[in-house]
C-alpha positions in Angstrom: 0.0 0.0 0.0 2.9 2.3 0.8 4.3 2.1 -2.7 0.9 2.4 -4.2 0.5 5.7 -2.3 3.9 6.7 -3.6 2.8 5.9 -7.2 -0.3 8.1 -6.8 1.8 11.1 -5.8 4.8 10.6 -8.0 3.3 9.0 -11.1 -0.3 10.2 -11.0 0.0 13.2 -8.7 -3.3 15.0 -9.6 -5.3 11.9 -8.7 -3.5 11.7 -5.3 -4.4 15.2 -4.5 -8.0 14.6 -5.5 -8.4 11.6 -3.2 -6.0 12.6 -0.5 -6.8 16.2 0.1 -10.2 16.9 -1.3 -11.6 13.5 -0.3 -9.9 13.8 3.1 -11.5 17.1 3.8 -15.0 15.8 3.0 -14.5 12.6 5.0 -13.0 14.3 8.1 -14.9 17.6 8.1 -18.3 16.6 6.6 -21.3 14.6 7.5 -22.3 11.1 6.2 -24.5 12.9 3.6 -21.5 14.9 2.4 -19.4 11.7 2.1 -22.1 10.0 0.1 -22.5 13.0 -2.2 -18.9 14.0 -2.8 -16.6 11.0 -2.0 -18.4 8.2 -3.8 -18.5 10.1 -7.2 -14.7 10.6 -6.9 -14.3 6.8 -6.5 -16.4 6.4 -9.6 -14.3 9.0 -11.5 -17.3 11.2 -12.1 -15.5 14.4 -11.2 -12.3 15.6 -9.6 -11.7 18.1 -6.7 -9.0 20.2 -5.1 -8.1 21.5 -1.6 -8.0 25.3 -1.2 -6.6 26.4 2.1 -3.4 28.4 1.6 -3.7 32.0 0.5 -1.3 34.6 -0.9 -1.1 36.3 2.5 -1.5 33.3 4.8 0.0 29.8 4.7 1.0 28.4 8.1 -1.3 30.8 9.9 -4.6 29.3 8.7 -6.6 31.2 11.3 -5.6 34.4 9.5 -7.0 33.5 6.0 -9.1 36.2 4.5 -11.5 34.5 2.0 -15.0 35.2 3.2 -18.1 33.1 3.3 -21.2 35.2 4.2 -24.5 33.5 4.9 -27.5 35.1 3.0 -30.6 34.1 5.0 -32.9 35.4 2.1 -31.7 32.7 -0.3 -30.2 30.3 2.2 -26.9 30.4 0.4 -23.3 31.2 1.3 -21.5 33.9 -0.7 -17.8 33.0 -1.2 -15.7 36.1 -1.9 -12.0 37.1 -2.3 -11.8 40.6 -0.8 -8.2 41.4 -1.6 -5.0 40.1 -3.3 -3.8 38.5 -0.1 -7.0 36.4 0.0 -6.4 34.6 -3.3 -6.0 30.9 -2.9 -2.5 29.8 -4.0 -0.6 26.5 -4.8 -3.9 24.7 -5.3 -3.3 21.3 -6.8 -5.6 20.4 -9.8 -6.6 24.0 -10.0 -6.7 24.0 -13.8 -8.8 20.8 -14.2 -10.8 20.2 -11.0 -14.6 20.4 -10.8 -15.0 21.2 -7.1 -12.8 22.8 -4.4 -12.8 22.3 -0.7 -12.4 26.0 0.2 -11.5 27.3 3.6 -13.0 30.7 4.4 -14.0 32.9 7.3 -17.6 32.3 8.1 -20.0 35.2 8.8 -23.6 34.5 10.0 -25.8 37.5 10.8 -22.8 39.7 10.8 -21.0 37.6 13.4 -17.6 36.0 12.7 -17.5 32.3 13.4 -13.9 31.5 12.3 -12.6 29.4 9.4 -14.8 26.7 7.9 -14.7 24.5 4.9 -17.1 24.7 1.9 -17.5 22.8 -1.3 -17.4 25.3 -4.1 -18.2 24.3 -7.8 -15.3 25.5 -10.0 -16.1 23.9 -13.5 -18.8 22.1 -15.2 -18.4 18.6 -16.7 -17.2 20.1 -19.9 -14.4 21.9 -18.1 -15.9 25.4 -18.4 -15.2 27.7 -15.3 -18.3 28.9 -13.6 -19.1 32.7 -13.5 -17.3 34.5 -10.6 -14.5 31.9 -10.4 -11.0 32.7 -11.8 -8.3 30.1 -12.1 -4.7 31.1 -13.0 -1.9 28.5 -13.8 1.2 28.9 -11.6 3.3 27.2 -14.3 6.5 25.2 -13.7 7.8 24.3 -10.2 10.9 22.5 -8.9 9.0 19.2 -9.0 5.6 17.6 -9.0 4.8 19.2 -12.4 2.2 16.6 -12.9 0.2 18.7 -10.4 -1.2 21.8 -12.1 -0.9 24.1 -9.2 -2.8 27.4 -9.6 -4.4 30.4 -8.1 -8.2 30.6 -7.3 -10.2 33.6 -6.4 -13.9 34.3 -6.2 -16.2 37.2 -7.0 -19.3 36.7 -4.8 -19.9 33.1 -5.8 -23.1 31.6 -4.4 -23.3 28.1 -3.1 -26.1 26.1 -1.4 -26.2 26.0 2.4 -25.7 22.3 2.3 -22.2 22.8 0.8 -20.8 23.8 4.2 -18.9 20.8 5.7 -20.7 20.8 9.0 -19.1 18.3 11.3 -18.0 21.1 13.7 -20.4 23.9 12.7 -23.6 24.5 10.7 -26.4 27.0 10.0 -29.9 26.0 11.0 -33.0 26.4 8.8 -33.7 29.6 10.8 -30.3 31.1 9.9 -28.7 30.5 13.3 -25.1 29.3 13.7 -24.8 26.1 15.7 -21.8 24.1 16.8 -21.1 21.3 19.3 -18.0 23.3 20.2 -18.8 26.8 21.5 -15.2 28.1 21.8 -13.9 29.4 18.4 -10.3 28.4 19.1 -11.3 24.9 20.3 -13.5 24.6 17.2 -10.7 25.7 14.9 -8.3 23.2 16.6 -10.8 20.4 16.1 -11.0 21.2 12.4 -7.2 21.0 12.0 -7.1 17.8 14.1 -9.5 16.2 11.7 -6.8 16.7 9.0 -4.3 14.6 10.9 -4.7 11.6 8.5 -3.3 13.6 5.6 -0.1 14.3 7.6 0.5 10.6 8.4 0.0 9.9 4.7 2.7 12.4 3.9 5.1 10.6 6.3 4.6 7.4 4.4 5.3 9.2 1.2 8.5 10.6 2.5 9.7 7.2 3.8 8.8 5.6 0.5 10.9 8.1 -1.4 13.8 7.5 1.0 13.6 3.7 0.5 13.5 4.0 -3.3 16.5 6.4 -3.3 18.4 4.1 -1.0 17.6 1.0 -3.0 19.1 2.7 -6.1 22.2 4.1 -4.4 23.0 0.9 -2.5 22.6 -1.4 -5.5 24.8 0.9 -7.5 27.4 1.1 -4.7 27.6 -2.7 -4.8 28.2 -2.7 -8.6 30.4 0.3 -9.2 34.1 -0.1 -8.6 36.6 2.6 -8.1 40.2 2.7 -6.6 41.9 -0.2 -4.8 45.2 -1.6 -3.6 48.1 -1.4 -5.9 48.1 -4.1 -8.7 44.8 -5.5 -7.5 41.2 -5.2 -8.7 39.4 -2.0 -7.8 37.0 -2.3 -4.9 33.3 -1.7 -4.9 32.5 1.8 -3.8 30.4 0.6 -0.9 33.8 -0.5 0.7 34.9 3.1 0.9 34.3 4.3 4.4 32.8 7.7 3.3 30.3 5.8 1.1 28.8 3.6 3.8 29.0 6.3 6.5 26.7 8.4 4.3 24.2 5.7 3.4 23.9 3.3 6.3 22.6 5.9 8.9 19.8 6.8 6.4 19.0 3.2 5.9 18.7 2.8 9.7 16.5 5.9 9.9 14.2 4.7 7.1 13.6 1.5 9.2 13.0 3.5 12.4 10.5 5.8 10.5 8.8 2.7 9.0 8.0 1.2 12.4 7.1 4.5 14.0 4.8 5.6 11.2 3.0 2.2 11.4 2.6 2.7 15.1 1.1 6.2 14.6 -1.1 4.8 11.8 -2.4 2.0 14.0 -3.4 4.5 16.7 -5.1 6.7 14.1 -6.9 3.7 12.6 -8.1 2.6 16.0 -9.4 6.1 16.8 -11.2 6.4 13.5 -12.7 3.0 13.6 -14.0 3.6 17.1 -15.5 7.0 16.1 -13.3 9.0 18.4 -12.7 12.7 17.7 -9.1 13.2 16.9 -9.2 16.5 18.7 -9.2 14.6 22.0 -6.0 12.8 21.1 -3.5 15.6 21.4 -0.5 13.3 21.8 -1.3 11.6 18.5 -1.6 15.0 16.7 1.7 16.0 18.2 3.4 12.7 17.2 2.1 12.9 13.6 3.2 16.6 13.3 6.7 15.7 14.6 7.0 12.7 12.4 6.0 14.8 9.4 8.8 17.2 10.1 11.4 14.6 11.0 10.6 12.3 8.1 10.5 15.0 5.4 13.8 16.6 6.6 15.4 13.2 6.7 14.0 12.5 3.2 15.7 15.6 1.8 19.1 14.8 3.4 18.9 11.1 2.4 18.1 11.8 -1.2 20.9 14.4 -1.5 23.4 11.8 -0.1 22.0 9.2 -2.5 22.6 11.6 -5.3 26.2 12.3 -4.3 27.0 8.7 -3.6 26.0 7.8 -7.2 28.2 10.4 -8.8 27.3 11.7 -12.2 24.9 8.7 -12.8 22.9 10.0 -9.9 22.5 13.3 -11.6 20.8 11.7 -14.7 17.1 11.8 -14.7 17.1 8.3 -16.2 18.2 7.0 -12.7 15.3 8.5 -10.8 17.1 10.2 -7.9 16.8 13.8 -9.3 13.1 13.2 -9.9 12.7 11.9 -6.3 14.6 14.9 -5.0 12.5 17.5 -6.9 9.2 15.8 -6.3 9.6 15.3 -2.5 11.4 18.6 -1.7 8.0 20.3 -1.2 7.2 17.9 1.6 9.1 20.1 4.1 6.5 22.8 3.7 3.5 20.9 2.3 0.8 20.2 4.9 2.5 22.5 7.3 5.9 24.1 7.5 8.2 21.8 9.5 9.2 24.4 12.1 5.5 25.1 12.7 4.9 21.3 13.0 7.6 21.1 15.7 5.9 23.9 17.6 2.8 21.7 17.7 4.9 19.0 19.3 6.5 21.3 21.9 3.2 22.9 22.9 1.7 19.5 23.6 4.8 18.4 25.6 4.5 21.6 27.7 0.8 21.1 28.2 1.5 17.6 29.5 4.2 19.0 31.8 1.8 21.7 33.1 -1.1 19.2 33.7 1.1 17.3 36.2 1.1 20.2 38.6 -2.6 21.0 38.1 -3.7 17.5 39.0 -1.4 16.7 41.9 0.6 19.9 42.7 2.4 18.8 45.9 3.2 15.3 44.7 4.3 16.4 41.3 6.4 19.2 42.7 8.3 16.7 44.8 8.7 14.4 41.8 9.9 17.3 39.8 12.5 18.2 42.4 13.6 14.6 42.7 13.8 14.2 38.9 15.7 17.4 38.5 18.2 16.4 41.2 18.6 13.0 39.6 19.2 14.5 36.2 21.7 17.0 37.6 23.6 14.1 39.2 23.4 11.9 36.1 27.0 12.6 35.2 29.0 10.2 33.1 30.2 8.4 36.2 26.7 7.4 37.3 25.4 6.8 33.7 28.2 4.7 32.5 28.5 2.6 35.6 24.9 1.5 35.5 24.7 0.6 31.8 26.9 -0.9 29.2 28.0 2.0 27.0 26.3 1.8 23.6 23.7 -0.8 24.4 20.1 0.0 23.6 19.0 0.6 27.1 21.9 3.1 27.5 20.9 4.9 24.3 17.2 5.0 25.3 18.1 6.5 28.7 20.3 9.1 27.0 17.5 10.2 24.7 15.0 10.2 27.6 17.4 12.4 29.6 17.8 14.9 26.8 14.0 15.2 26.3 13.3 15.6 30.0 16.0 18.3 30.4 14.8 20.2 27.4 11.2 20.0 28.5 12.0 21.4 32.0 14.4 24.0 30.7 11.8 25.3 28.1 9.1 25.4 30.8 11.4 27.3 33.1 12.4 29.8 30.4 8.8 30.6 29.4 7.7 30.9 33.0 10.5 33.3 33.7 9.7 35.4 30.7 5.9 35.5 30.9 5.2 35.2 34.7 8.2 37.1 36.1 9.3 39.5 33.4 5.7 40.0 32.1 6.7 39.5 28.5 3.9 39.1 25.9 3.6 35.3 25.2 4.3 35.7 21.5 7.6 37.4 22.1 8.6 35.0 24.9 7.8 32.0 22.6 9.6 33.5 19.7 12.7 34.0 21.7 12.7 30.3 22.7 12.1 28.8 19.2 15.5 27.3 19.1 14.8 25.5 22.3 11.3 24.6 21.1 12.6 22.9 17.9 15.3 21.0 20.0 12.7 19.7 22.4 10.3 18.6 19.7 13.0 16.7 17.7 14.3 15.1 21.0 10.8 13.8 21.6 10.5 12.4 18.0 14.0 10.9 18.2 13.1 9.1 21.4 9.8 7.7 20.1 11.4 6.4 16.9 14.1 4.5 18.8 11.5 3.1 21.2 9.3 1.9 18.4 12.2 0.5 16.5 13.3 -1.5 19.5 9.8 -2.7 20.1 9.7 -4.0 16.5 13.0 -5.8 17.0 11.7 -7.5 20.2 8.5 -8.6 18.4 10.3 -10.0 15.4 9.8 -13.8 15.5 12.7 -14.9 13.3 16.0 -14.9 15.2 18.2 -14.1 12.2 15.9 -11.3 11.1 15.8 -10.0 14.7 19.6 -9.9 14.9 19.8 -7.9 11.6 17.1 -5.4 12.7 18.8 -5.1 16.1 22.0 -4.0 14.4 20.2 -1.3 12.5 18.3 -0.3 15.6 21.6 0.2 17.4 22.9 2.2 14.5 19.9 4.5 14.6 20.2 5.1 18.3 24.0 5.5 18.2 23.6 8.0 15.3 21.1 10.1 17.3 23.4 10.3 20.2 26.4 10.9 18.1 24.8 13.8 16.3 24.0 15.5 19.6 27.3 14.6 21.4 28.2 18.3 22.0 24.9 18.8 24.0 25.6 15.6 26.1 29.1 16.8 26.8 27.8 20.3 27.8 25.4 18.6 30.2 28.2 16.2 31.5 26.2 13.2 30.5 29.2 12.1 28.5 32.9 12.3 29.2 35.2 13.1 26.3 36.4 9.5 26.5 32.9 8.1 26.3 32.1 10.4 23.4 35.0 8.9 21.5 33.6 5.4 22.4 30.3 6.4 20.9 32.0 7.7 17.7 33.9 4.4 17.4 30.7 2.4 17.8 29.0 4.5 15.1 31.9 3.8 12.7 31.8 0.1 13.4 28.1 -0.3 13.1 28.1 1.5 9.8 30.8 -0.8 8.6 28.9 -3.9 9.8 25.5 -2.7 8.5 26.8 -2.4 4.9 27.1 -6.2 4.8 23.3 -6.5 5.2 22.3 -3.4 3.2 21.3 -5.4 0.1 19.2 -7.7 2.2 17.4 -4.8 3.7 16.6 -3.0 0.4 15.5 -6.3 -1.1 13.1 -6.6 1.9 11.5 -3.3 0.9 9.9 -5.4 -1.9 9.9 -2.4 -4.4 8.8 -3.8 -7.8 11.3 -3.3 -10.6 8.7 -1.3 -12.4 8.8 1.2 -9.6 12.6 1.3 -9.4 13.2 1.8 -13.1 16.8 2.9 -12.5 19.4 1.4 -14.9 22.2 1.9 -12.2 20.1 -0.3 -9.9 20.0 -3.2 -12.4 16.9 -2.2 -14.5 18.0 -2.0 -18.1 16.9 1.0 -20.2 16.4 0.6 -24.0 17.0 4.3 -24.6 20.1 4.7 -22.3 22.1 1.6 -22.4 25.2 3.4 -21.1 23.5 3.9 -17.7 23.1 0.2 -17.0 24.8 -1.6 -14.1 23.9 -5.2 -13.5 21.8 -6.0 -10.4 24.3 -6.9 -7.7 24.1 -10.3 -6.1 22.8 -10.5 -2.6 25.2 -9.7 0.2 26.9 -12.6 2.0 24.5 -14.6 4.0 21.4 -12.9 2.6 18.3 -15.0 2.5 15.4 -14.5 0.0 12.9 -15.5 2.8 13.7 -12.5 5.0 10.5 -12.4 7.1 10.4 -8.9 8.5 8.0 -6.6 6.6 9.9 -3.5 5.7 
């Protein structure tokens, strides 16, 4: 299913946007009647849609959008209007072909503002003719995803039926009165955004799929291409060069960690949806998905760049897919929410969890806080390294937990000092702590990915597969610690000698992991028709000069590798 999703986005991207975004908005924000009316016809290919949230003046700040939807009680219609240049809808996928748009606009009923809501607005008839009052402008070529005809939409007092308001969280009665199960506007707005969580987890799967495909191409090429070697001997495969495997193996480990963690988040999401739970009540899930979206898409960008460099000039050729993957997935870092904004969602939830401890049991939690703070301040290298074997998984997990806890308490203390003591406005206080906010959010996501990877290792039933996965799990955890070794040294969690030990473990694990790299990418089970890269062993009739034979399996590799990757 994961590679089918990737195919939708990278091979038939307009269709992906129709199902994923337009259909997702109807399913998550509409009623059963809306789903029957708008989603089923999409499945039957009777029309196509688009998702219109972002505006010229507002992207990340959805609450600030300026498109207006004014209710007319005389005709029982909504009037959709673009009042200014900044209110024009931008980057709208399928804008030049779609029949309907899920348009987010500020709702006004009887002169009272009710906040952003989503409306189904007709854009074109079945013959493709744009309706009066609607203007669509092509935004032309982009870095990638040019199969998606992104455009600008704006409206001149376009009237739509009252029933076209997606009314799961707010509606207008037959008497022209606004009604909502959620009275507070901010809470209602948050509920609407929470309902869009499934599209973010889908994006995580997309990013991981692109990583796996890029790694498959780069690793297979690295096992076929030879360059340099001992004097008077055959040149060695480039995978044997330390700088080659040091760049690729950490990404391979991260792709596995993200695979298991995204499945974990997806299972929670499926359970909530199947049980009819409102996603707004599961703030930790929203935060986890937001954090995974940021982490996976940034890792995707770094991974594909390293894959491109590790395949040399061949990796620069469009025939070998990596440039396409880079261009098409680069947008992921801002699509469905800018990554830095996503990490702020994570940090806010972590701070809320921290604050709730004191609201529910103030005295007990204050004592626990003092005890934990003292324990962390005493958790120097002497204590840490005499209770755990350096570099083992429990050691790595404790280190990541330590970093998250310290950053959580530190950020809470900073904000308390600025807002409560110095009386700073919250926006200014938060803005001055954004570096800390991002660090905390990433620390949380790092910890969760390692925990879920380790959980998957323990649940693997085949001993040989388990041993292989454990190696990559250790590599992922060691890499996370190695990347932040300066922070751990500053906080005296590591000594310089132990930091060197961690570095040596990272080098050894990368060297060992390369022996199983072909086994892992084979377990991705990506069809040859999806790889289509001559340097990965898929011949091209038009570019024979790019072909490198498919490398044999790495030593000890088994075709019956049981783990589902």
